N, C-alpha and C positions, 0 to 999 in steps of 0.2 A: 477427616474424617468428613467424608462428602454425602447431607444430610440432601432432603427434596424440600423444601416446601410445599404449601396449600396455595397452587394461582389457577387462574385460570387455563385453560386447558393447551390457548396457545404459548402458551408464554410456559420455558422453561425456567424454575427458582427456585435456585438451590444456595444453601449456606454452605462455607469451607467452616473447620474448626482443626485443634490439634496440626497436624502431620498429615498435608495431604499424598496420600500413595497413588502409584498406581490402578491398581485395582477400582481405588475408584474414581477414576476420572475415564475407563472402560465402560466403568459402568451408566458413568453420565453419558459418554457415545452414544449407547446403542437410548439412553430418551430422546438422543437429539433427533438419530438417525428418524424416531420412533413422529416427534414429532414433523421434522421433511415429511416425511409421507402423510400427513394426515391433513398440512393446512401449509393453505398459498401462502403465508405469509404467522410472522411468531418472534415472541421476546423476550429476551433471552436481561431475569435480574438476580446476582451474582454476593453475597453478600460475602465478603472475606474480613469480613472484622475478626473472627476470634483463627483467626489463619494463622500462622505459627512457621511454618517449614515444609516442604517438599522437597520427596523421594526424588533419585536419580528416573525408575523407571515412572515417576508423573510424569517429568517434564517431556517425556518417549511417549505416552499418552498424551498429553494434554495439544504436540504439538500433531499425533494425529486426529486427531479431535477438531483442530484450525483448523489445517485441511481441506476434510468433511465439511463444515462449515464456510468456509470460500472459496470451494465447491459447488453454493449454495446460498451463495452473497445476498443475490434478489427473495432471496426469501427472508431474510431476518431485516426485522423490523426496526429493533430497539435494543438498548442495551446498558440497566443501570448497574453499575457497583455501588456497593454497600461498606464504606472503610471511614476511620477518623486518622488513615495514615497520609501524609501527605504524596506521598508517590506513585497511587493508582490514577491522580491528579496529575499527574509527569507524566506521566504510561501516557491517559486520553488525549492530553492537552495534544503531540506527534502524529499520538494514531489519525486521530483527525482532520488531520490538514493530508496524511496520504492516503486514509479513507470519506472522501468525505458523504458518500455514499450514505453509512451508516450513523445514526444518532445516538452520540454515548456518553452521559450524563452518570458522576458523582453522587452520591449519596455522604450523608453522614448514618452512623448508627441511632440519631432520635431522631432521625424521616426513611427509616423503613417503610410501613405505608405508600408513602410517595411514592417510594421510588417502585414501587412494586407496581401502579398501580399507574405510573408515568410509564412502566417496559412493555403492558398489560393496553397502550394504550392502542390502536391501528393508525396507520393516514396512508392513502393514496399510491397509485405504485407509480414508480417514479417515470416518468417520457426516453422511453430510449434516444443519449441524441444523438450529432453526429461525432464521429472521429475527431481526436484533438489533433491528431500531427499533420502538418503540414508540410510539403517539403517545397523547397525555394528555391531553384537555380541561380545558378552562382553562373559566368566566367572561364573558372576552373574546375577540366574533371576528376581530378582529383580532392576536393571536396566541398562536401556533400552541407544543408543548412540543409533547417528543418525547424518551424514553432511546433511548439508547442498550448491551446489555447482551448482550457478543458478539464474532462478527465477522461485519463489513456485508460480505453475501453480493451474486450478479452478482443471480440470480435474486427478491430482491426488492429493485432497485431502482426500473421497473417501476412496481409500484404506488407507495412513495415517491413517485418522483420523477412523475405525475397526482397526490396528493397536494396535493403541495407548490404543486404547478401554478394548479390550482382556486382556490387559499389568493390567491395570486397576485392571479392573475384579479379576483379578488373585496373587493380590497380595495389601494386607495391610497398607505399606508403599514401597514408590519409588526411586526411583535416578535416577538422569536425566542427561547425556551432551550430546553439541549441539557443534558439530568442525561445527564451520563455513570459508568451505575452499574458499568459495565466495558468498555475498547474494546479489543478485541480487534482490533482492524488491520479490512485491508481484505482481497477478493480480486481481486486487478490485476485480473482479468478485468470488472473493473467498467470499467475505463479504456475495452475496447479495445467491450464491449455496448451502456451505456449512453449512449447517443447523445443525449440530450435532457438529462443531467447539467451539462451547463454552458452549453448554453442557457439555464435552470432559472439553476442561481447570477448569469449576471449580471445575472439579471433578479433574482433576490431584491438584490443589491448595490443595487438603482436604488429600492429602494421596504424598505427594512429602517435602521430607527428604529435598537432597540437589539438589541442580542445579547446574553444572558447564557447561557453554557456552567457546570454545575454539575458538581462532582464533580474535574473535567481534573484528572492525571498531573503530574508538574510540569514535561516534559519540556513534553506538553504546552500547560500557557500558559506557558513562555518559547518558544513558537513564536508564539503566537498574539498575547505584550508582539512579537514583532518585525514582525507580517505586519502589525502596527495603522496602521502610519504609510500604508501602501498604500491603503488604504478611511480614508480622512477624516471623512467622510460620516456612517459610520457609528460608532458607539454600542460596540464591545464590550469587557466586562467579565469577567473569571472571578468564580467563587465556589467555597469550599469545600462541603463534603458538606454538612456542615451547614451550612450558609449558604445554602440552599436556600430559605429562607423571607424572607431579607430578598433574593436573587434577584426572585423574582416580587413582591415589593415596586417593587424599580425596574421591574418591569416594567409595577409598579401595576395586577397581574391574582393572581388565585387558580387551585389547580385544581379541578376538581370531579371528587371518588368518589362 
């Protein structure tokens, strides 16, 4: 069951208890759409202390609501969750790495007032940053290298996608090097507005021989190691930041200054 809680007008405040249904999430979507139209910034407060289960159609409706929220991600200021369980903290610790533009925090059931007050606080609008991806020239036509420094934004993805598609079109087999200088996550609106990204990734996997990833944080290396068996035809290796020379040797290429 989903109930609205009294809160400042720019805050979506909800309490979930018992079994969450699709009908309840449809109501949430209506509230979300209204708040997005009325306010430049909105806060989110969700109390899941008494939530015990979710129906299948609630997961479908929840996905639709998430996609709607992602398309207006710059309007979302703070997300406060109330729970005494450990899994929300674990989930948010991962989300923080991927969505650094959002402030998310878990509060205990004894801190509900603090959670609502925190969610209601407004912040200055973030300054738009430069693109996070910079391509690096190499001495081999079929080896593409790039550096990631910052937050991946939806505004830069059309140019990045065009560059990669042209690279794939020009070669039967390719090799990639990614230098993870400072990965700060990605703008989730990429999932909505970059329609060519998925098809480009599929095409890349068909032609990709070797993929060297340099300087990835520990959590990303673990994820890559876990996903490796999913792509048995692609040789993916991670290297520390001081092993870039070894990574290039493994790709049989050099960077051109």
